[in-house]
PLY file of the C-alpha trace (Angstrom):
ply
format ascii 1.0
element vertex 195
property float x
property float y
property float z
element edge 194
property int vertex1
property int vertex2
end_header
90.39 6.87 11.07
91.15 10.80 9.56
88.62 13.13 8.70
89.52 12.19 5.05
89.70 8.78 5.01
85.94 9.16 6.86
84.63 11.52 3.99
85.55 9.43 1.79
84.69 6.21 3.22
80.88 8.03 3.42
80.84 8.96 -0.07
82.34 5.76 -1.49
79.85 3.42 0.21
77.21 5.63 -1.08
75.61 5.29 2.85
75.24 8.66 3.90
71.96 9.61 4.55
71.76 11.93 7.23
74.35 14.42 8.17
74.10 17.20 11.10
72.26 20.11 9.50
71.47 17.70 6.10
68.28 16.61 4.93
67.75 12.94 4.94
67.67 12.58 1.02
69.34 10.58 -1.81
72.33 11.98 -3.41
71.18 13.80 -6.47
74.88 14.99 -7.43
78.45 13.76 -6.54
81.09 16.31 -6.97
84.51 14.70 -7.98
87.59 16.76 -7.11
90.27 13.71 -7.44
92.17 15.40 -10.54
94.22 18.13 -10.05
92.81 21.35 -11.16
89.54 20.06 -12.19
85.89 19.31 -11.07
83.02 16.97 -12.34
79.78 16.85 -11.19
77.68 14.00 -12.03
74.09 13.05 -11.37
73.12 9.59 -9.64
70.07 8.03 -9.71
68.40 10.32 -6.78
65.09 11.16 -7.23
63.80 14.78 -5.99
62.32 15.22 -2.43
60.12 18.14 -3.77
57.72 19.36 -7.05
59.72 22.51 -8.19
60.19 24.79 -10.74
62.22 27.49 -11.40
65.00 29.48 -13.54
67.43 27.61 -15.19
69.77 31.20 -15.25
68.99 30.89 -10.96
69.89 26.91 -11.11
71.16 24.44 -8.24
73.03 25.52 -4.71
75.58 23.83 -3.04
75.20 24.89 0.71
78.45 25.24 2.43
80.25 23.78 0.06
83.39 26.35 0.59
85.14 26.49 3.85
85.47 29.86 3.75
86.28 33.08 1.72
88.44 32.61 -1.31
89.02 32.52 -5.00
85.94 34.20 -7.14
85.13 31.17 -9.83
86.11 30.94 -13.61
85.71 27.37 -14.29
85.49 26.92 -18.34
83.25 24.00 -19.15
85.71 21.22 -20.53
82.44 19.13 -21.54
79.09 18.87 -19.82
75.41 17.17 -20.90
74.23 17.18 -17.27
70.67 18.52 -16.74
67.82 17.90 -14.60
65.80 14.91 -15.56
62.60 16.38 -16.81
64.18 18.99 -19.51
66.59 18.32 -22.21
70.15 19.73 -21.77
71.95 22.75 -23.68
75.43 21.28 -23.55
76.65 24.51 -21.47
76.18 24.04 -17.73
78.03 26.83 -15.47
79.49 27.28 -12.42
79.48 30.45 -9.98
80.29 31.82 -6.70
78.65 34.94 -5.74
80.59 37.79 -3.67
83.33 37.47 -5.68
84.66 34.25 -3.55
83.17 34.75 -0.51
79.94 32.80 -0.63
79.46 29.62 0.98
78.01 27.97 -1.50
78.63 26.63 -5.36
76.23 27.51 -7.99
75.42 25.45 -11.11
73.06 26.69 -13.69
72.72 27.47 -17.55
72.16 23.35 -18.33
69.20 22.86 -20.13
67.77 24.59 -23.68
64.44 25.21 -21.60
64.61 28.81 -19.19
62.17 27.14 -16.57
62.71 23.63 -15.75
61.20 21.18 -13.58
61.43 18.83 -10.60
58.69 15.87 -9.42
58.97 14.43 -6.19
59.91 10.89 -6.38
61.25 11.23 -9.78
64.86 11.09 -11.09
66.37 14.59 -10.55
69.16 14.65 -12.40
70.97 12.66 -15.72
74.62 13.20 -17.09
77.68 14.99 -15.97
80.06 17.51 -16.37
83.98 19.01 -15.99
85.33 22.46 -15.81
88.79 23.24 -15.13
89.84 25.51 -11.91
93.01 27.62 -11.78
95.34 26.03 -8.32
93.37 28.79 -5.74
90.21 27.52 -7.21
90.92 24.03 -6.88
92.34 24.81 -3.18
89.34 26.09 -2.35
86.99 23.28 -3.31
89.31 20.87 -1.54
88.03 22.38 1.83
84.51 21.01 0.67
82.09 18.88 3.52
81.50 15.46 2.80
78.50 16.43 1.32
74.82 18.92 1.89
71.59 20.17 0.76
71.18 20.92 -2.43
68.88 23.76 -3.21
66.68 25.01 -6.08
65.94 27.82 -7.31
69.14 29.60 -5.82
72.28 30.62 -6.67
73.83 32.50 -3.59
72.96 32.52 0.20
70.53 34.85 0.17
68.11 32.75 -2.21
67.86 29.74 0.73
64.74 31.30 2.19
62.48 30.78 -0.70
64.27 27.93 -1.83
63.32 24.45 -1.53
65.87 21.37 -1.01
65.55 19.18 -3.58
67.93 16.18 -2.01
71.97 16.39 -1.08
75.12 16.08 -2.50
78.22 13.96 -2.25
82.06 15.02 -2.49
84.75 12.76 -3.32
88.15 14.65 -2.72
91.72 12.88 -2.98
93.14 12.01 0.22
96.17 13.88 1.78
98.88 11.46 0.33
97.04 11.15 -2.88
97.10 14.93 -3.23
100.35 15.43 -2.46
101.66 12.48 -4.91
99.68 13.93 -7.60
101.22 17.38 -7.39
104.53 16.39 -7.57
103.67 14.06 -10.38
102.46 17.29 -11.97
105.52 19.39 -10.79
107.54 16.51 -12.69
106.14 16.81 -15.72
106.39 20.67 -16.22
110.16 20.14 -15.42
110.45 17.71 -18.10
108.80 19.77 -20.55
111.57 22.64 -19.74
0 1
1 2
2 3
3 4
4 5
5 6
6 7
7 8
8 9
9 10
10 11
11 12
12 13
13 14
14 15
15 16
16 17
17 18
18 19
19 20
20 21
21 22
22 23
23 24
24 25
25 26
26 27
27 28
28 29
29 30
30 31
31 32
32 33
33 34
34 35
35 36
36 37
37 38
38 39
39 40
40 41
41 42
42 43
43 44
44 45
45 46
46 47
47 48
48 49
49 50
50 51
51 52
52 53
53 54
54 55
55 56
56 57
57 58
58 59
59 60
60 61
61 62
62 63
63 64
64 65
65 66
66 67
67 68
68 69
69 70
70 71
71 72
72 73
73 74
74 75
75 76
76 77
77 78
78 79
79 80
80 81
81 82
82 83
83 84
84 85
85 86
86 87
87 88
88 89
89 90
90 91
91 92
92 93
93 94
94 95
95 96
96 97
97 98
98 99
99 100
100 101
101 102
102 103
103 104
104 105
105 106
106 107
107 108
108 109
109 110
110 111
111 112
112 113
113 114
114 115
115 116
116 117
117 118
118 119
119 120
120 121
121 122
122 123
123 124
124 125
125 126
126 127
127 128
128 129
129 130
130 131
131 132
132 133
133 134
134 135
135 136
136 137
137 138
138 139
139 140
140 141
141 142
142 143
143 144
144 145
145 146
146 147
147 148
148 149
149 150
150 151
151 152
152 153
153 154
154 155
155 156
156 157
157 158
158 159
159 160
160 161
161 162
162 163
163 164
164 165
165 166
166 167
167 168
168 169
169 170
170 171
171 172
172 173
173 174
174 175
175 176
176 177
177 178
178 179
179 180
180 181
181 182
182 183
183 184
184 185
185 186
186 187
187 188
188 189
189 190
190 191
191 192
192 193
193 194
């Protein structure tokens, strides 16, 4: 089984409960990269591991999301009502990558009308989903994402992790190499037809 197939099998089956260096927890968020130049983050029915309270303007951090340095992230929001389960959505969640594209993690922030948001151990962590558009370089950077990792709160860059708490984990869905190639060819054909 290829490395990519293994990742998809683990994510699709929902049976991924422990990775090296990842806390044993429910997946709280799923990051879907199956549509070219787009990312969708969707809440699961996973529960928070800890009681935590912090700033919505700092947000949650997807540890080790990126495989290396790359593009800064602009990611305009298409639509989204994702929020933590205990605070109302403001329908404007945002994505951020620190260091101008050098930070190893992804940050999601500004999802609630409340400045301070709360998670309760053993309770549903998030609800809803959000979709953002990516330029081709941003999308390529995300395709190197691992199968999953820890979610930290409150944290927006790697230097916040020492004072943040692990809420649970995230899982990533990426297209298989063959599917990604076919999607790229279909996009190229569509562009040529329009001309």
